[in-house]
Every structure is written in structure tokens, then in C-alpha cells.
N, C-alpha and C positions, 0 to 999 in steps of 0.2 A: 584342489583349491583350498585356500585358507578360509576358515569359517569366521564370520563377524557377527556379533550379537546385535539384534535389532533394538531400537529404542533410544531414549535420551541418555547420552554418556556424561552430561554435566553433573558435577558433584552436588548432592543435596545438602541444604543447610541443616546442621544438626539441630534437632528439636530442643535440647537443653539450652544452647546458645541463643536461639530465637526467643525462648521463654524469658531468659535473663534480660535481654534487650527490651522486651515489652514491659517487664516489671520495672526496669530502670526508667523508661519513658513515662510510665504511669506515676512513679514516685516523683519525677521531675515536674510533671504537670500538677500534681497535688501540692507540691511545695510552692510552685509558682502561684497557684490559686490562693494558698494560705497567706503568702506574702502580700499579694495584691489586696486580699480581704483585710489584712492587718493594716496596710497603708490607708485604705479607705476608712477603716474604723478610727484610726488615729486622726485622720483629717477631719472626720465628722466630730470627734471629741474636741479637737482644737477649735473648729468653727463654732461649736456650741458654747465653749468656754469664752471665746472671743465675743460672741453675741451677748452673752450674759454680762461680761465686763463692759462692753460698749453701752448696754442698757443701763448699767449702774453708774458709769462715769460720764457717759455722753461722748466717748471718744474711741475710735478704732485704734487701739494701742499699737499694733504692729505697723500699720500704715503711718501713724503719727511719728513713731520712732524713726522709721526709714526716711521720711521727708525731713524731719528735724536734723538728722545726721547729714543729709545732702546739703541743706542750707548751711550747716556748720562748716562743712568742708569748703564751700564756695566763699563764705565770709572770711574764714581764716586765711585762705589763699590770697584773697584780695588785700587783706590788712597786712599780712606778713611779707608777701612777695613784692607788691607794688601798690602803695597806698592810693594813688589816683584811680586804680581799678575799682576801689570801694565806692567811688561815685556812681558807677554803673549799677552796682548792687543796691545802693541806697536809693537811687532814682527808681529802680524797678520796684522795690518794696513800697516806697511812698506812693508812687504812681498807681500801683495796683490797689493799695489800701484805700486811697482816695476814690478810685473808680468803684470799688466795692461799696464803700459807705454811701457815696452819692447815688449809686444805682439802687441800693436798699431804701434810701430816702425817697427816691422817685417812685419806687414800687409802693411805698406807703403814702403817696400823694404829696410828698414834699418836693417841689420842683427846684432842686439845686442844679445849676448848670454843670454838666460833667466835663465837657471839653476844657473850658478855662480852669476848672478846679484841678484836673489832672495835670494840665500844663504848668500850673503854678507849683504843684508838688514836685514836679521834675525840675523846674527852673531854679528852685531854692537850693537844690543840692550843689550845683557848680558855684552858685553865688556864695554859699557858705564856705565851701572847701577852698575856693580860689581867693576870695576877697575878705571873708570873715564875717563877724557879727553884724556890722553896720549894713553891709551889702545884703545879707540874708534878711534882715528886718525890712530894709527898703524894698526888696523884691516882694516880700510878703504883703507889705502895705499896698504897693501898686497892684499886685495881683488880686487882692481882695476888692479893691475899687473896680477892677476890670470885671470880676465875677458879679459884683452887685450891678454894675451898669449892664452887663449881659442879660441879667434876669429882668431888669426894668425895661429893656428894649423888647424882650420876649413878651412881657405883659402889655406893652404899648401896641403890639401887633396881634394880640390875642382877642378873640371874640367868642363868647362874652368875656368881659373882664373878670378876673378872679377877685374875691373879696380882699379888701386892703389888709385885713388881719393875716390872711394866707400869704400875701406878698411879703409882709414883714417877717413872718415865720420863715419863709424861704431864704430871705436875706440873712437872718440870724443863724439859720442852719448852715448856710454857706460859710459864714464866719467861723462857726464852731468846727466845721470839717478842717479848715486850715489851721486853727489853733490847736486842735487835737492831734492832727497827723503831721502836717507840714512843719509847724513851729517846733513841736517836740522832736520830730524826726531830724530837723536841722541841728539839734543839739548833738546827735550822734555824729553828724558830719563835722561839726565844729570841733568836737572832741578828737575825732580821728586825724584832723589836720595838724594838731599840736605835736610837739616833740615828744615822742613816746606815748602819744595819745592813743595809738592803735592798741597798746597794751591795756590802757584804761578801758577801751571799748570791749576788748576780750574779757577783761576782769569783771566788769559790771554785768555783761551778758551771762557769764558763768554763774554769777550770784543769782541772776534772774532765773536761770535754769534750775539752780538749787532750790529756789523758792517754789517753783512750779513742781519739781519732783518731790520735794519734802511734803508739800501740801497734798499732792496726789497720793503718795504712798501712805502717809499717816491718815488722811481722810478716808481712804479706801478701807483701811484695816481697823481704824479706831474711831472714825467719825460718827458721832451721835447727836451732837448739839449744833443745829443750823446756825450759821453766822449771820446770814442775811436772806432768810427764806423767800422774801418777796422779790428779791433781786436775782439771787443765784441759789436755788434750793440745794444744790449739791455741795456748796461750800460749808464747812464746819469749823468750829473753834479748835477742835483737835487738829484738823488739817492746817489751820493757821499757825498753831503752836509748832507743828512739824516744819512748816516753811521757815519760821523764824530760826529754829534750831539749825536747820540745814544752811540757811543763809549766813549765820554767824560762823559756822565751821568753814564754809567755802570762802567767806569774806576774809577771814584771817589768813587762809592759805594763799589766796591770790594777792593780797596786799604785801605779804612777806616775800613770796616767790616771784611774782610778776612785777610788782610795783616798787619793791624795795622800801616799803614804808613800815613803821612800827606796827606790831601785831594789834595794838588796841585800835588803830585806825580801821582795821578789818571789822571790828565789832561795830564801829560807827557805820561803815559801809553796809554791813549786813543788816543792821536794824533799819536804816533808811531805805535800802532797796527792798526789803521785805514789805515795808509799808507802801512804797510807791508801786511795786509790782501788784500787790493785792488791790490797791486802789484802781490801778489801770484795768485789771481784770473785772472788777465790779462796775467800773464806768462803762466798759464795753457791754457788760450784761444789761445794764440799765438802758443803753441805747437800743439793744435788741428787743428788750421788753417794751420800750416806748414805741418801737416800730412794729411790734407784733410778729417778730420772726425768731426762728431758732438759731440760725447761723447767718452771718453777714452775707456769705455766698457759699458755693460748693466748689470753690476753686481748687482746694487741696483735699485729696482723699484722706479721711481720718482726722482732719483738722477743721473742716468747714472752710471759712474764708481765710485769706492770708492775714487780714486784720485780726482775726481770732487768735493768731499766733504771735503777733507783735504788740498786742494790747498792753502786755506787762512791760515790754521793752521801752515803749514811748515815754511814759512819765519817768521811768528809771533813768533814761538817758539824760533828762534835765537834772536829776539828782546827781548823777555821776559827773556831769559837766561842772556843776557848781562846786562839788567836792574837789575836782581837779583844779579849778581856779583858786580855791582856798589853799590847797596844798602847795601850789606853785607860785603864789604871789604874797 
């Protein structure tokens, strides 16, 4: 008989090959651990720098940039593709802005009716876009009367009755909300409905962005002398100088390339918009200080309230609309 060996006939794994594989696995695990540790450290460093920047400037910069870009895309698409779509954008911005401000006022004990206030802000948009100045002003006048009557009816059915001084304050606050947001916002809508008006809207908003960016960058790096410490402690004269310089440069560029006007009109646009944008920002800071709040709302991450982001645009819209009327009449 043929003799067969007893035991396992399977080939054994060579020890050198097994050792190489284990060494490779160990190196791969170590490299992966180092990579993950590096990512965690970079993220921690980024978060720490972002927190320090937020503490210094009062703004979450990455979130602010992302939201600003998103709004820019929506507004540009509405203005350049189909102008009537801009009514939806404008109605949303004004309606939310009025809701935020009236809510902040009510939180501070100012009983401004929210429902008719928001309704008027939205109604003035189609009135301005479709029928023009007279219709927009008529809508505002009727709306303000409705808001005042709404508050007086509330007072009539309230027990105990609020002091007369408080009622007068509520009525004047309701008027202020409409003058500050709805009236100035209507100027953007009136401007957009004009022939080539959408280009003017884009142009003046670009200048407002330049004002904000110039003030932010210059104030962050060079700011030493407070501009209005009781109203807005972070604003500096150095930042204001940077905003004026940036607005002049962008003003010249947009008037020549977008509007087809002489370069010197860009200087006029830049100077006026830098003043109106700064005034709008300070006005909103005064409102927040008067109400005893830091932000109008927390609607937008990194921005605070929506009104915090359009405060510079609102008065600048009136300036741009007047300049448009002067340039075309």
C-alpha cells in the first residue's frame, strides 16, 4: 500500500509575508489616526478664531457670508430674469422686517399691531410696482390709518386701560415702522419698475455692500477711534473712512459699467450711499439700544435679524431713487 503522511496538508502562510501585512496595517491605522487628529485640530483652531472674530465684530463671518451670497443670488435672478418676481423677494424682505421690528417693540412693551403692520408692508409692494408712486403713498396712508384704528380698538376692549401716553407712543411707533421700512422699501420697488431700473438697484446695493465691507475690513484692522460709542461701540472713524473709500471705487465702477453714466457720477453715488448706509446702520443700532436688545431677532444665523442686514439698504434706496429721477428727468 502507498503510505500517506498524517496531519494538515494546507500550505502555511510564510511568516515574513504575515509580518509585512501587519506592519502595513499598523502604519495605515497610524496614518489615519494622525489625519483625523489633524482635522480635529484644524477645526478647533478655526472655531477658536471664528469665536474670537465673532466676539470682536459681533458677527459670525462664515455664516454671514453664506447667507449674503444666497440672498444675492436670489435677488439677481429676480431682477435680471423676470422683474415681476422681484415683488415676491421685496414683499418677503419687507414683511419679515416689519414683523421682526414690531415683535421686538412688543417685547419691549410697545404694543404695535403686527398683523396689519405686516399686511401693509406686503401690500405696498404690488401697489408701487404695478401703479407707481401715487398708489404706493395712498396704500401707505390707508394702511397707517388701519393700524392706528386697530390699536385704538384694542385699547377700547382692554381692561384696565393703558395710560394715554403709552397709547400715543404705540401709535407713533406704528407710524415709525411704516416710514422706516415700508416707505423706504417702496423706493426699491419703484426703482426696479423703471426702464433699466433693475440695474440701478443692483448698482446701489453693490455700493452698499462695498460700504459694509470697507467699514468691516478697515475697522477690524485699523479701527481705534469710536465713531458713536453710545450708539454702536464697534463703529470707528477708521472704518468709516474705509467705507467711503470702498464706496467711491465701486461707485465709479458700477456707474460706468452698469449704468453707462460719467465716472464722476459714481463719486456722487459713492459719497451719498456711504452716508445713507452708515446712517441706516446707526439708526437701527439706536432702535436696538432704545428697546434694550442686541439683535432685532435671531432669524438669520450669523446676521441676527433680517432687518439687521437690510438696515443700510433702506435709506440708500431712497437716495438711489432720487438720483435716478434726477439723472433721467
